[in-house]
C-alpha positions in Angstrom: -2.5 68.9 59.1 -5.5 66.3 57.6 -7.4 64.4 59.4 -6.0 60.9 58.6 -2.6 61.2 57.5 0.2 61.7 60.1 3.3 64.8 59.2 5.9 62.7 56.9 8.7 63.9 59.8 7.7 63.0 62.5 8.2 59.6 60.6 11.8 58.2 62.0 12.7 56.8 58.9 16.4 55.4 58.1 18.9 54.5 55.8 18.3 52.3 52.6 19.7 48.7 52.3 21.5 48.6 49.6 22.1 44.9 49.8 18.4 44.9 48.5 17.9 48.5 47.1 14.2 48.8 49.1 14.6 51.7 50.4 13.7 51.2 53.8 12.1 54.4 54.8 10.0 54.4 51.8 8.4 50.8 52.9 8.0 52.1 55.8 6.1 55.7 55.1 3.4 53.7 52.7 1.0 53.2 56.0 0.8 57.2 56.3 -0.3 58.3 53.0 -3.6 56.8 53.9 -4.8 59.7 53.2 -8.6 60.2 53.3 -10.9 63.6 54.0 -13.5 63.9 56.2 -15.3 67.3 55.4 -15.3 70.4 53.9 -11.9 71.7 56.2 -9.6 69.5 54.7 -10.6 70.2 51.3 -9.9 73.9 52.0 -6.9 73.8 53.7 -5.6 70.9 50.5 -7.5 74.3 48.7 -5.1 76.6 50.4 -4.0 79.7 49.0 -0.3 79.2 50.9 0.4 75.7 49.9 3.1 75.3 47.2 5.6 77.3 49.1 4.4 75.0 52.3 4.6 71.7 49.7 8.4 73.3 48.9 9.0 74.3 52.4 8.5 70.6 53.3 11.1 69.4 50.5 13.5 67.6 53.1 11.1 66.4 55.6 9.2 64.7 52.1 8.9 61.1 51.7 9.2 61.3 48.1 13.0 63.0 48.2 13.7 61.4 51.5 13.7 57.3 49.4 16.0 58.7 46.6 18.9 59.8 49.0 21.2 57.0 47.0 20.3 57.5 44.0 20.6 60.9 43.6 23.8 61.8 46.0 24.5 58.9 42.9 24.4 61.5 40.2 26.1 64.4 41.9 29.0 62.2 43.5 29.3 61.8 39.6 28.9 65.5 39.0 31.4 66.4 41.9 34.2 63.9 40.5 33.9 65.0 37.2 34.5 69.0 38.6 37.7 67.5 40.3 39.0 65.6 37.7 38.3 68.7 34.8 40.1 71.0 37.5 43.0 67.9 38.1 43.3 67.8 34.1 42.9 71.9 33.4 45.1 73.7 36.5 47.5 70.7 38.0 48.3 69.4 41.4 50.8 68.5 43.4 49.6 65.4 45.4 51.4 63.0 48.0 54.6 65.0 46.8 53.8 64.0 42.7 52.8 66.2 40.2 50.2 66.6 37.7 51.0 68.6 35.1 48.1 70.1 33.5 46.9 69.6 30.0 48.6 65.2 31.5 45.0 64.1 32.0 42.4 64.8 29.0 38.7 66.9 30.1 36.1 65.3 30.5 32.8 66.4 28.4 29.7 65.6 26.4 27.9 67.9 24.3 24.6 68.4 24.9 22.3 67.9 21.5 22.0 63.7 22.5 20.3 64.8 26.0 18.1 66.9 24.0 17.2 64.3 21.3 16.7 61.7 24.2 14.3 64.0 26.3 11.0 63.9 24.7 11.4 59.4 24.5 12.6 59.6 28.3 9.3 61.5 29.3 7.2 59.9 27.5 8.3 57.0 29.3 8.2 58.3 32.6 4.5 59.6 31.2 2.8 56.5 29.9 4.9 55.0 33.6 3.1 57.5 35.9 -0.4 56.9 34.1 -0.6 53.0 33.9 0.7 53.0 38.0 -2.1 55.5 38.5 -4.7 54.1 36.4 -4.1 50.8 38.6 -4.5 53.3 41.9 -7.8 54.6 40.4 -9.3 50.9 39.6 -8.4 49.6 43.0 -10.3 52.7 44.3 -12.8 52.2 43.0 -13.5 48.3 42.9 -13.1 49.0 46.8 -16.2 51.3 46.5 -18.5 48.6 44.9 -17.0 46.0 47.3 -18.5 48.6 49.6 -21.6 49.3 48.0 -22.4 45.7 47.6 -22.7 44.4 50.9 -24.7 47.6 51.6 -27.3 46.4 49.2 -27.1 42.6 50.5 -29.0 43.8 54.2 -30.5 46.9 53.1 -32.1 44.1 50.4 -32.4 41.1 53.5 -33.5 43.8 56.2 -36.3 45.8 54.0 -37.5 42.8 52.6 -38.3 40.8 55.9 -42.2 39.9 55.8 -44.0 42.2 57.4 -45.8 41.8 61.5 -48.8 40.3 61.5 -50.5 37.5 63.4 -48.2 35.6 66.1 -45.2 36.9 66.6 -42.9 36.2 69.4 -39.3 38.2 70.1 -38.0 34.3 69.7 -38.8 34.5 66.2 -37.3 37.8 65.5 -34.5 37.7 67.5 -33.7 34.8 64.8 -34.6 36.9 61.7 -32.0 39.5 62.6 -29.5 36.8 63.8 -29.3 35.3 60.6 -29.1 38.8 59.1 -26.2 39.6 61.7 -24.4 36.0 60.0 -24.2 37.8 56.9 -23.3 41.1 58.0 -20.9 39.7 60.2 -19.2 37.2 56.9 -19.0 40.5 55.2 -17.1 42.7 56.9 -15.0 39.8 57.6 -14.4 39.5 53.5 -13.4 43.4 53.8 -10.6 42.4 56.6 -9.2 39.5 54.6 -8.4 41.1 51.8 -7.6 44.2 54.2 -5.5 41.9 56.0 -4.0 40.5 52.3 -3.4 43.9 51.0 -1.7 45.7 53.9 0.5 43.0 54.9 4.2 44.7 55.7 7.3 43.4 54.0 9.2 41.9 57.0 5.8 40.6 58.7 5.0 37.6 58.4 1.8 35.7 57.5 -0.1 34.9 60.5 -1.4 31.5 61.6 -5.0 30.7 61.8 -5.6 31.3 65.2 -3.3 35.1 64.7 -5.4 35.5 61.6 -9.2 34.7 63.8 -8.1 36.7 65.9 -7.7 39.7 63.9 -10.8 39.1 61.9 -12.4 39.5 65.1 -10.7 42.1 66.8 -11.0 44.4 64.0 -15.2 43.7 62.8 -17.8 45.1 65.5 -20.9 42.9 64.2 -21.5 38.9 66.0 -18.6 37.3 63.9 -18.5 33.4 64.9 -14.5 32.4 66.1 -15.6 29.2 64.0 -16.3 31.7 61.0 -13.6 33.4 62.3 -10.7 30.4 62.1 -11.9 28.4 59.2 -11.5 32.0 57.0 -7.5 32.3 59.0 -7.1 28.6 57.6 -7.9 29.0 54.3 -5.7 29.3 51.0 -7.5 32.3 49.7 -9.0 33.5 52.6 -11.4 35.6 50.5 -12.9 33.5 48.7 -14.5 31.0 51.9 -14.9 34.0 52.7 -18.0 34.2 49.7 -18.7 31.5 50.1 -19.7 31.8 53.4 -21.3 34.8 53.1 -23.7 32.8 50.4 -24.6 30.5 52.6 -25.1 32.5 56.0 -27.6 34.3 52.5 -29.6 31.4 51.8 -30.8 30.3 55.0 -31.4 34.0 56.1 -33.1 34.7 52.9 -35.9 31.9 54.2 -37.6 33.9 56.4 -38.3 36.3 52.6 -41.2 35.9 51.8 -41.5 34.5 48.0 -37.3 33.7 49.5 -36.5 32.3 46.0 -36.6 34.8 43.9 -36.0 37.9 46.2 -32.7 35.3 46.8 -31.6 35.6 42.5 -32.2 39.4 42.9 -29.2 39.6 45.9 -27.2 37.3 44.3 -27.0 40.0 41.9 -24.7 41.9 44.8 -22.8 38.4 45.1 -22.2 38.6 41.6 -20.6 42.0 41.9 -18.7 41.6 44.5 -17.4 38.3 43.5 -16.3 40.4 40.6 -14.6 43.0 42.4 -12.8 40.8 45.1 -11.1 39.0 41.5 -10.3 42.6 40.2 -8.8 43.2 43.6 -6.6 39.7 42.9 -5.8 41.0 39.8 -4.5 44.1 40.0 -2.8 42.6 43.9 -0.5 39.9 42.0 0.6 41.5 38.4 2.8 44.4 38.5 3.4 46.5 35.5 5.0 44.6 33.2 8.3 43.9 34.7 10.3 45.1 31.0 8.9 48.1 30.8 10.1 49.7 34.8 13.6 48.2 33.7 14.0 49.7 30.5 12.4 53.1 32.3 15.1 52.9 34.7 17.6 52.5 32.8 17.6 54.7 31.3 15.8 57.2 33.1 19.4 55.8 35.6 22.0 56.2 32.5 20.9 59.7 31.2 21.3 60.6 34.8 24.6 59.6 35.9 25.5 60.9 32.6 23.7 64.4 33.2 26.8 66.0 34.5 29.1 65.7 32.0 26.9 67.7 29.3 26.2 70.3 31.8 30.5 71.0 32.3 31.2 72.0 28.9 29.3 75.0 29.7 31.1 76.1 32.7 35.0 76.9 33.1 36.4 74.3 34.5 39.4 76.6 35.8 36.7 78.8 37.8 34.6 78.4 41.1 31.2 78.0 38.9 32.3 74.7 37.5 31.2 73.8 41.4 27.5 74.8 40.6 26.6 70.9 38.5 26.5 69.2 41.4 23.8 71.5 42.9 22.1 70.9 39.3 22.6 68.1 38.7 20.7 66.9 42.0 18.1 69.2 42.3 17.6 67.1 38.5 17.7 63.9 39.6 15.8 64.7 42.4 12.9 65.3 40.7 13.2 63.2 37.7 14.0 60.3 40.1 11.0 61.3 41.7 8.2 61.4 39.3 10.0 57.4 39.0 9.2 56.8 42.6 5.9 58.7 42.0 4.6 55.3 39.7 6.3 53.0 41.6 4.5 54.3 45.1 1.0 53.7 43.1 2.0 50.7 41.2 1.0 48.7 44.1 -2.2 51.0 45.9 -4.0 48.5 48.1 -0.8 49.6 51.3 -1.4 53.1 50.4 -5.3 53.0 50.3 -7.1 54.0 53.6 -9.1 50.5 54.0 -9.1 50.3 57.6 -10.8 53.3 57.4 -12.6 51.8 54.4 -13.8 48.3 56.4 -15.0 50.8 59.3 -17.4 52.4 57.2 -18.9 49.4 56.3 -19.3 48.3 59.1 -21.0 51.4 60.9 -23.4 51.0 58.2 -23.6 47.3 57.8 -25.0 47.4 61.9 -27.3 50.8 61.0 -29.0 48.8 58.8 -29.0 45.7 61.1 -30.2 48.6 63.9 -33.6 48.9 61.9 -35.0 44.4 62.3 -37.0 44.7 64.8 -36.2 42.3 67.9 -39.8 41.7 69.0 -43.4 43.0 68.4 
């Protein structure tokens, strides 16, 4: 399997909640969609010539298909009920000593033409819906990439612009310099981790208390984050904004060691500005979905089209023969893939819980720690 992806068939799913309409399995499986390739081996498997039949073979273990059991089952149930109704209407039946003669009940069917005319409009709605969701996923991925590059640039500049080791320089001064830069790096790590905690909170998980939040920050980073800073971030109504403010303050202190520090602080502040913009972009994506009127209209159109589809399919078969039963798998097959397109759009619409943010934060921490290791602690 791919380097950081757990196979979907290994997930223990659960039934959909009919009260809330939220597929529990679909929510639980989102954490297993955080795929991140590590090297050529993963890409070689991705391009494998057997990928078509491998994916086809895993269709019934697919998370998307398993999340649609209720929807697809409803379409199949309508198709089966329609076949039974028309069979009784055509041939008659004796049930519980009661006789229903042939011709007493009407044969139910619909012409195919309305479905043919409506199909292009439905296709366009699904395409636009999917494209809008993928664009949100792409924007979130780019924002996180820019957050990582901005944090790397801040520490890189602080380390590169340290004054040369000439004259009298004792170990305490060098250690103090590195400690100040390390605090900037730790707060940068806390910023990325606070975004991760907020954006990947489980639906059934309560918001952590300030103490628990601080513990999560301290446990997740390898950089020397101070307890009081972690608690201050955890107590804030907007943890990312607090982390940004503390990062700016620590940066101002660390720049005092630089020659011509004010000028260089202005240069470094440009990365802070970009960082702030990307944090705002992430918050925008997280708090504003695709307009609900569009999502709901697409869902209603799709549901009505698929639930009425068996009435059009039944017109092409002879209800008195076994061939009428073929509309049940036909309707279920079509419903699986059309509902699946809408499900893909829903899964991509909120991108953060399916992005590998933990790996991204770990990569940021490793890069910042590498920059810090380049700073001497003694002459």
